[in-house]
GUFIDO-525174 format. One record per residue (C-alpha): residue number from 1; residue in one letter; x, y, z. Coordinates in steps of 0.5 Angstrom, whole numbers, plus 500, padded with zeros to 3 digits. Layout:
N
LUMRO num residuo  c1  c2  c3
LUMRO NUM       A   X   Y   Z
...
//
This chain:
359
LUMRO num residuo  c1  c2  c3
LUMRO   1       M 505 515 468
LUMRO   2       N 501 515 462
LUMRO   3       K 498 522 459
LUMRO   4       E 491 519 460
LUMRO   5       F 492 519 467
LUMRO   6       I 493 526 468
LUMRO   7       P 486 528 469
LUMRO   8       Y 484 523 473
LUMRO   9       L 490 525 478
LUMRO  10       D 488 532 478
LUMRO  11       N 481 530 480
LUMRO  12       I 484 525 486
LUMRO  13       E 489 531 488
LUMRO  14       R 483 536 488
LUMRO  15       I 479 531 493
LUMRO  16       L 485 529 497
LUMRO  17       S 486 537 498
LUMRO  18       N 479 538 500
LUMRO  19       A 478 533 505
LUMRO  20       L 485 535 509
LUMRO  21       P 485 542 508
LUMRO  22       L 491 546 511
LUMRO  23       M 486 552 512
LUMRO  24       I 481 549 517
LUMRO  25       S 474 552 516
LUMRO  26       G 468 551 521
LUMRO  27       K 464 546 516
LUMRO  28       W 470 542 516
LUMRO  29       V 470 541 523
LUMRO  30       K 463 540 523
LUMRO  31       D 464 534 518
LUMRO  32       N 470 531 521
LUMRO  33       F 468 532 529
LUMRO  34       G 461 534 529
LUMRO  35       S 459 540 534
LUMRO  36       L 465 542 538
LUMRO  37       E 466 548 543
LUMRO  38       N 473 551 546
LUMRO  39       V 477 548 540
LUMRO  40       T 481 553 536
LUMRO  41       A 484 551 529
LUMRO  42       E 491 550 532
LUMRO  43       D 488 544 536
LUMRO  44       F 487 541 530
LUMRO  45       S 494 542 527
LUMRO  46       P 498 536 531
LUMRO  47       L 493 532 527
LUMRO  48       V 493 535 520
LUMRO  49       K 500 538 519
LUMRO  50       P 504 531 520
LUMRO  51       T 498 527 515
LUMRO  52       K 498 533 510
LUMRO  53       S 505 534 509
LUMRO  54       L 506 527 507
LUMRO  55       I 500 527 502
LUMRO  56       Q 503 533 499
LUMRO  57       L 510 530 498
LUMRO  58       G 506 526 493
LUMRO  59       G 506 518 491
LUMRO  60       K 504 514 485
LUMRO  61       R 497 515 487
LUMRO  62       W 495 508 484
LUMRO  63       R 491 506 489
LUMRO  64       P 485 511 488
LUMRO  65       L 487 511 481
LUMRO  66       M 485 503 481
LUMRO  67       L 479 505 485
LUMRO  68       V 476 510 480
LUMRO  69       L 478 505 474
LUMRO  70       C 475 499 477
LUMRO  71       A 468 503 478
LUMRO  72       Q 469 505 470
LUMRO  73       A 471 498 468
LUMRO  74       Y 465 495 471
LUMRO  75       C 460 500 469
LUMRO  76       Q 462 499 462
LUMRO  77       K 462 492 462
LUMRO  78       N 455 493 464
LUMRO  79       S 453 499 460
LUMRO  80       T 451 503 466
LUMRO  81       I 457 508 466
LUMRO  82       N 455 515 468
LUMRO  83       I 458 521 471
LUMRO  84       D 455 520 477
LUMRO  85       V 458 514 478
LUMRO  86       E 465 517 476
LUMRO  87       Q 464 523 481
LUMRO  88       L 462 518 487
LUMRO  89       A 468 514 485
LUMRO  90       Y 473 520 486
LUMRO  91       S 469 522 492
LUMRO  92       V 471 516 496
LUMRO  93       T 479 516 494
LUMRO  94       P 481 519 501
LUMRO  95       L 478 512 504
LUMRO  96       V 484 509 500
LUMRO  97       E 489 514 500
LUMRO  98       F 488 516 507
LUMRO  99       V 489 509 510
LUMRO 100       H 495 508 506
LUMRO 101       T 498 515 508
LUMRO 102       A 497 513 516
LUMRO 103       S 500 506 515
LUMRO 104       L 506 509 512
LUMRO 105       I 507 514 518
LUMRO 106       H 506 508 523
LUMRO 107       D 511 504 519
LUMRO 108       D 516 509 519
LUMRO 109       I 516 509 527
LUMRO 110       E 516 501 527
LUMRO 111       D 522 500 522
LUMRO 112       S 526 506 525
LUMRO 113       S 526 509 518
LUMRO 114       D 529 516 517
LUMRO 115       T 526 518 511
LUMRO 116       R 520 518 507
LUMRO 117       R 519 520 500
LUMRO 118       G 526 524 501
LUMRO 119       K 524 528 507
LUMRO 120       P 525 526 514
LUMRO 121       A 520 521 517
LUMRO 122       A 514 524 520
LUMRO 123       Y 516 522 527
LUMRO 124       I 522 525 527
LUMRO 125       T 519 532 524
LUMRO 126       Y 513 532 529
LUMRO 127       G 515 527 535
LUMRO 128       V 513 520 536
LUMRO 129       D 507 521 540
LUMRO 130       V 504 526 535
LUMRO 131       A 506 522 529
LUMRO 132       I 502 516 532
LUMRO 133       N 496 520 534
LUMRO 134       A 496 523 527
LUMRO 135       G 497 517 523
LUMRO 136       S 491 513 528
LUMRO 137       W 486 519 527
LUMRO 138       L 487 519 519
LUMRO 139       Y 485 511 519
LUMRO 140       F 478 514 522
LUMRO 141       D 478 520 518
LUMRO 142       A 478 517 512
LUMRO 143       T 471 514 513
LUMRO 144       V 468 521 513
LUMRO 145       C 468 521 505
LUMRO 146       I 463 515 506
LUMRO 147       D 458 519 511
LUMRO 148       S 457 525 505
LUMRO 149       L 455 520 500
LUMRO 150       N 449 521 496
LUMRO 151       V 447 513 496
LUMRO 152       S 443 508 500
LUMRO 153       A 444 506 507
LUMRO 154       E 446 499 504
LUMRO 155       I 452 502 500
LUMRO 156       K 454 506 506
LUMRO 157       N 454 500 510
LUMRO 158       Q 458 496 505
LUMRO 159       L 463 501 504
LUMRO 160       Y 464 501 512
LUMRO 161       K 464 493 512
LUMRO 162       V 470 493 507
LUMRO 163       W 474 499 510
LUMRO 164       A 474 495 517
LUMRO 165       N 475 488 514
LUMRO 166       E 481 491 510
LUMRO 167       L 484 495 516
LUMRO 168       R 484 489 520
LUMRO 169       R 488 485 515
LUMRO 170       L 493 490 514
LUMRO 171       H 494 490 521
LUMRO 172       L 495 483 521
LUMRO 173       G 500 483 516
LUMRO 174       Q 504 488 519
LUMRO 175       A 504 484 526
LUMRO 176       M 507 478 522
LUMRO 177       D 512 482 519
LUMRO 178       I 514 485 525
LUMRO 179       S 514 479 529
LUMRO 180       W 519 476 523
LUMRO 181       H 524 481 523
LUMRO 182       R 524 482 531
LUMRO 183       N 526 474 532
LUMRO 184       K 532 472 528
LUMRO 185       N 530 465 529
LUMRO 186       V 524 465 525
LUMRO 187       R 524 463 518
LUMRO 188       P 518 464 514
LUMRO 189       T 516 459 508
LUMRO 190       V 515 462 502
LUMRO 191       D 507 461 502
LUMRO 192       Q 507 464 509
LUMRO 193       Y 511 470 506
LUMRO 194       L 505 471 501
LUMRO 195       T 500 471 506
LUMRO 196       M 503 476 510
LUMRO 197       V 504 481 504
LUMRO 198       R 497 480 501
LUMRO 199       C 495 483 508
LUMRO 200       K 500 488 509
LUMRO 201       T 501 491 502
LUMRO 202       G 495 487 498
LUMRO 203       T 490 489 502
LUMRO 204       L 490 496 500
LUMRO 205       A 490 494 493
LUMRO 206       S 484 490 495
LUMRO 207       L 481 496 499
LUMRO 208       A 481 500 492
LUMRO 209       A 478 495 488
LUMRO 210       K 472 493 493
LUMRO 211       I 470 500 494
LUMRO 212       G 470 502 486
LUMRO 213       M 466 496 485
LUMRO 214       T 461 497 491
LUMRO 215       I 460 504 488
LUMRO 216       A 459 501 481
LUMRO 217       G 454 497 484
LUMRO 218       A 457 490 483
LUMRO 219       S 455 484 488
LUMRO 220       E 459 482 494
LUMRO 221       D 461 476 490
LUMRO 222       E 464 480 485
LUMRO 223       C 467 485 490
LUMRO 224       N 470 480 493
LUMRO 225       R 473 477 487
LUMRO 226       S 476 483 485
LUMRO 227       G 479 484 492
LUMRO 228       A 483 477 492
LUMRO 229       I 485 479 485
LUMRO 230       A 488 486 487
LUMRO 231       A 491 483 493
LUMRO 232       D 495 479 489
LUMRO 233       I 497 485 484
LUMRO 234       G 499 489 490
LUMRO 235       A 503 483 493
LUMRO 236       G 507 483 486
LUMRO 237       F 509 490 487
LUMRO 238       Q 511 489 494
LUMRO 239       I 516 483 492
LUMRO 240       I 518 488 486
LUMRO 241       D 520 493 492
LUMRO 242       D 523 488 495
LUMRO 243       V 528 486 489
LUMRO 244       I 529 494 488
LUMRO 245       N 531 494 495
LUMRO 246       L 537 489 494
LUMRO 247       T 539 492 487
LUMRO 248       T 538 499 486
LUMRO 249       G 535 501 492
LUMRO 250       N 528 504 493
LUMRO 251       P 528 512 492
LUMRO 252       G 530 516 498
LUMRO 253       K 533 510 501
LUMRO 254       K 540 507 501
LUMRO 255       R 540 500 498
LUMRO 256       G 539 494 503
LUMRO 257       D 536 498 508
LUMRO 258       D 531 491 509
LUMRO 259       I 538 488 511
LUMRO 260       V 539 493 517
LUMRO 261       E 532 492 519
LUMRO 262       R 532 484 518
LUMRO 263       K 526 484 514
LUMRO 264       K 524 477 512
LUMRO 265       S 523 479 504
LUMRO 266       L 522 474 499
LUMRO 267       P 529 473 497
LUMRO 268       V 531 472 504
LUMRO 269       N 525 467 505
LUMRO 270       L 527 463 498
LUMRO 271       F 534 462 500
LUMRO 272       F 532 459 507
LUMRO 273       E 527 455 504
LUMRO 274       K 531 452 498
LUMRO 275       F 538 452 500
LUMRO 276       S 539 453 508
LUMRO 277       Y 540 446 509
LUMRO 278       S 544 444 503
LUMRO 279       H 549 450 505
LUMRO 280       I 549 451 512
LUMRO 281       D 555 455 512
LUMRO 282       K 552 460 508
LUMRO 283       S 546 460 512
LUMRO 284       A 550 462 518
LUMRO 285       A 553 467 514
LUMRO 286       L 547 470 512
LUMRO 287       L 544 471 519
LUMRO 288       E 551 473 522
LUMRO 289       C 550 479 516
LUMRO 290       F 543 481 518
LUMRO 291       E 545 482 526
LUMRO 292       K 552 485 524
LUMRO 293       A 548 490 519
LUMRO 294       H 542 491 524
LUMRO 295       Y 547 494 530
LUMRO 296       E 552 497 525
LUMRO 297       G 547 501 520
LUMRO 298       I 546 502 513
LUMRO 299       E 554 503 512
LUMRO 300       S 556 496 515
LUMRO 301       S 560 492 510
LUMRO 302       A 555 486 512
LUMRO 303       V 549 489 508
LUMRO 304       E 553 488 501
LUMRO 305       Q 556 481 504
LUMRO 306       A 548 479 505
LUMRO 307       I 546 482 498
LUMRO 308       G 552 478 495
LUMRO 309       I 550 471 498
LUMRO 310       L 543 472 496
LUMRO 311       E 546 474 489
LUMRO 312       E 550 468 489
LUMRO 313       F 544 463 489
LUMRO 314       D 540 467 484
LUMRO 315       V 534 468 489
LUMRO 316       I 533 476 488
LUMRO 317       N 532 474 480
LUMRO 318       M 527 468 483
LUMRO 319       A 523 473 487
LUMRO 320       K 523 478 481
LUMRO 321       E 520 473 477
LUMRO 322       K 515 471 482
LUMRO 323       G 513 478 483
LUMRO 324       I 512 479 475
LUMRO 325       E 508 473 475
LUMRO 326       L 503 475 480
LUMRO 327       I 502 482 477
LUMRO 328       N 501 479 470
LUMRO 329       T 496 473 472
LUMRO 330       G 492 478 476
LUMRO 331       L 491 483 470
LUMRO 332       E 489 477 466
LUMRO 333       Q 484 475 472
LUMRO 334       L 482 482 472
LUMRO 335       E 480 483 465
LUMRO 336       S 476 476 465
LUMRO 337       L 472 479 471
LUMRO 338       L 471 486 468
LUMRO 339       G 471 485 461
LUMRO 340       S 475 488 455
LUMRO 341       G 475 495 454
LUMRO 342       K 478 502 455
LUMRO 343       Y 478 502 462
LUMRO 344       T 480 495 463
LUMRO 345       D 486 497 458
LUMRO 346       L 487 503 462
LUMRO 347       L 488 499 469
LUMRO 348       K 493 494 465
LUMRO 349       N 497 500 463
LUMRO 350       L 497 503 470
LUMRO 351       F 500 497 473
LUMRO 352       K 505 495 467
LUMRO 353       G 507 502 467
LUMRO 354       M 509 501 474
LUMRO 355       V 514 495 473
LUMRO 356       P 521 498 472
LUMRO 357       S 524 496 466
LUMRO 358       D 529 492 469
LUMRO 359       A 525 488 473
//
């Protein structure tokens, strides 16, 4: 990642660490739970350990970074940049990163994934019950940073409104995705897939942009426009992630585990929409591969057979092109909204640097 981002990332890590400490203090308990009696530090462990351990494993942190850069870029456009806005923007980064972390904990349970960031998934280490509860808690604990802000009640209410709306969209997207891979007969259209992924993945980018813009004093209309643009960029990166899953394999996972999970990713949806009726035999073969891989696991020969069919019809490359198009178009729209300048350039560099060189 660009060296210019190092100070940003250092500040973000400091804020995240303070918001979710390993050593439980009385102040942290009061800030997060109010006054309590007959509770010990160990009682908080089933909440903090599973969530803290995943955060400590790292991550790109591009969502909180986007939040801060959106705030700075908007202020620069309006010639109002100051240290107070920057500090406020950093202060609310848990609102994005904690929600993202919570979604990963639940996602691994729902997908029966063994690993996350190269380590056993939280539900494997701590148990399904603990992981579900800890992930659910972190969704709500993310909002503690709003309560401590030195801003007007109007801004706090707007931040809560944005957080709640985006979380509802996040869970809708996940519901659509789960429904599709549970029902082998469902064949979503490309447009349906894009709606799903704008909710499931794009909503976290939307949340980051909207929070940053709100902190910087943008109007509700400007915040909503930035959110829609960011959702498209987030969707683009999910598509690139789909492509990587079927080519080199995602970090910490084996190539083609989306096949095992029967995921209706964009390459699969493109195949069904464009070729299933003209190549009925290949369509039937692909569905058979999905079922066989699901029951035999990642080592099944059906995984590579399914990828081979998708490669034969070039739908993996088609998906890659769509992902890159969404990212590039989104960046152009973001520059139109925020204007040109140092912080907009950093935003563009951030996202361009995240696209793999072979994508």
